[in-house]
C-alpha positions in Angstrom: -3.0 -7.4 174.0 -3.1 -4.4 171.7 -1.5 -6.5 168.9 -4.2 -9.1 169.4 -7.0 -6.5 169.1 -5.4 -5.1 166.0 -5.1 -8.5 164.5 -8.8 -9.3 165.3 -9.9 -6.0 163.8 -7.8 -6.6 160.7 -9.3 -10.0 160.3 -12.8 -8.6 160.7 -12.1 -5.9 158.1 -10.8 -8.5 155.7 -13.9 -10.7 156.2 -16.1 -7.7 155.5 -14.1 -6.8 152.4 -14.2 -10.5 151.3 -18.0 -10.6 151.7 -18.5 -7.3 149.9 -16.2 -8.4 147.1 -18.0 -11.7 146.9 -21.4 -9.9 146.7 -20.1 -7.7 143.9 -18.7 -10.7 142.0 -22.0 -12.6 142.6 -24.1 -9.7 141.3 -21.8 -9.3 138.3 -22.1 -13.0 137.4 -25.9 -12.9 137.8 -26.1 -9.8 135.6 -23.8 -11.4 133.0 -25.9 -14.5 132.9 -29.2 -12.5 132.6 -27.7 -10.4 129.8 -26.4 -13.5 128.1 -29.8 -15.2 128.2 -31.5 -12.0 127.1 -29.1 -11.8 124.2 -29.5 -15.4 123.3 -33.3 -14.9 123.3 -33.0 -11.9 121.0 -30.7 -13.7 118.7 -33.0 -16.7 118.6 -35.9 -14.4 117.6 -33.8 -13.0 114.8 -32.9 -16.4 113.4 -36.5 -17.8 113.6 -38.1 -14.6 112.1 -40.0 -14.0 115.3 -38.5 -10.6 115.8 -39.6 -9.5 112.3 -43.1 -10.9 112.9 -43.4 -9.0 116.3 -42.1 -5.8 114.7 -44.6 -6.1 111.8 -47.4 -6.8 114.2 -46.5 -3.7 116.3 -46.3 -1.6 113.1 -49.7 -2.7 111.9 -51.2 -2.0 115.3 -49.8 1.5 115.2 -50.8 2.0 111.6 -47.2 2.2 110.3 -47.3 -0.9 108.1 -48.6 -1.2 104.6 -52.1 -0.3 105.8 -50.9 2.8 107.6 -51.8 5.0 104.7 -55.4 3.7 104.7 -55.7 4.1 108.5 -54.3 7.7 108.3 -56.6 8.5 105.4 -59.7 7.3 107.4 -58.6 9.4 110.5 -58.0 12.5 108.4 -61.3 12.2 106.5 -63.3 11.7 109.7 -61.5 14.5 111.5 -62.5 16.8 108.7 -66.2 15.9 109.5 -65.5 16.5 113.3 -65.8 12.8 114.0 -63.1 11.1 116.1 -62.1 7.5 115.5 -61.7 6.2 119.0 -60.8 3.0 120.8 -58.9 1.6 117.9 -58.8 -2.2 118.0 -56.8 -4.3 115.6 -57.0 -8.0 114.7 -55.3 -10.3 112.2 -57.1 -13.3 110.8 -54.1 -15.5 110.4 -54.5 -15.6 106.6 -52.9 -12.3 105.8 -56.0 -10.3 106.5 -56.6 -7.7 109.2 -59.4 -5.6 110.6 -59.5 -2.3 112.4 -62.5 -1.3 114.5 -63.3 2.2 115.8 -66.0 3.8 117.8 -67.2 7.1 116.3 -66.7 9.8 119.0 -66.4 7.1 121.6 -70.0 5.8 121.1 -70.5 2.1 121.1 -73.7 2.7 119.0 -71.6 3.8 116.1 -68.9 1.4 114.9 -66.7 1.6 111.9 -64.7 -1.5 110.8 -62.0 -1.6 108.1 -61.4 -5.1 106.7 -58.4 -5.7 104.5 -57.8 -9.0 102.8 -55.2 -10.4 100.4 -57.6 -10.3 97.5 -61.2 -9.6 96.4 -62.3 -13.3 96.5 -61.2 -13.7 100.1 -62.9 -10.4 101.0 -66.2 -11.4 99.4 -66.1 -14.8 101.2 -65.3 -13.2 104.5 -68.0 -10.6 104.2 -70.5 -13.3 103.3 -69.4 -15.3 106.4 -69.6 -12.4 108.8 -72.5 -10.4 107.4 -74.3 -12.8 105.1 -73.6 -10.5 102.2 -70.8 -10.9 99.6 -71.7 -7.9 97.4 -69.5 -4.8 97.4 -72.3 -2.5 98.5 -75.0 -3.6 100.9 -77.3 -2.3 103.6 -78.5 -4.7 106.3 -81.2 -3.6 108.6 -82.9 -5.3 111.6 -84.5 -4.3 114.9 -81.0 -3.9 116.4 -79.7 -1.4 113.9 -78.3 -0.8 110.4 -75.1 -2.1 108.9 -73.8 -0.5 105.7 -71.0 -2.2 103.7 -68.9 -0.5 101.0 -66.2 -2.5 99.4 -63.6 -2.1 96.6 -61.2 -4.9 95.7 -59.7 -6.4 98.8 -61.0 -3.7 101.2 -64.4 -3.5 103.0 -65.6 -0.6 105.1 -68.4 -1.4 107.4 -70.5 1.1 109.5 -73.0 -0.2 112.1 -75.4 2.1 113.8 -77.6 0.8 116.6 -80.5 2.0 118.7 -82.4 5.1 117.8 -79.3 6.8 116.4 -79.1 5.1 113.1 -78.9 8.3 111.1 -76.7 10.5 113.2 -73.5 9.9 111.3 -74.7 8.0 108.2 -74.3 10.7 105.6 -70.8 11.7 106.8 -69.6 8.1 107.2 -70.8 7.1 103.7 -69.1 10.2 102.2 -65.8 9.2 103.9 -66.2 5.6 102.7 -66.6 6.8 99.1 -63.6 9.1 99.3 -61.4 6.5 100.9 -62.5 3.8 98.4 -61.9 6.2 95.6 -58.3 6.6 96.8 -57.9 2.9 96.7 -59.1 2.7 93.2 -56.6 5.3 92.0 -53.6 3.5 93.5 
């Protein structure tokens, strides 16, 4: 009887070992398949150029791309005037252009936009489409607020102030715009 109990116990232990080993093998296979499909997806992105596009998009969003110098210059110049560029939003137009939008000190009544296009002709056409004004320098005023546009070449800087606070940052913003555009001219 003792031999039978030992045999049964041994079979039970072997079944447990088998099940544990099967579980480990199963998890290893699942992990290998997941890693393989992930690797295949990454490799596909490399071959199709999608990885480069994603990397460039992230770099532009974070201000590390070709336009990083402009974004940093704006932030530095505004910081010197004790104005924070907040709630940074970024958008590409699908034609090689991009726009950044900031709230000055977090106020939705004071918005600065930086529009960067491939060339001056596209910039003028886009400014006319968005603001009704293709000129490099313009001030548009209505009951809602005031929009000031300053442009140079392929770049437009736009400041919109609304409500009863139209003049709060106007002088500082225009000084920063002129300084930044001057840097673009010198490059």
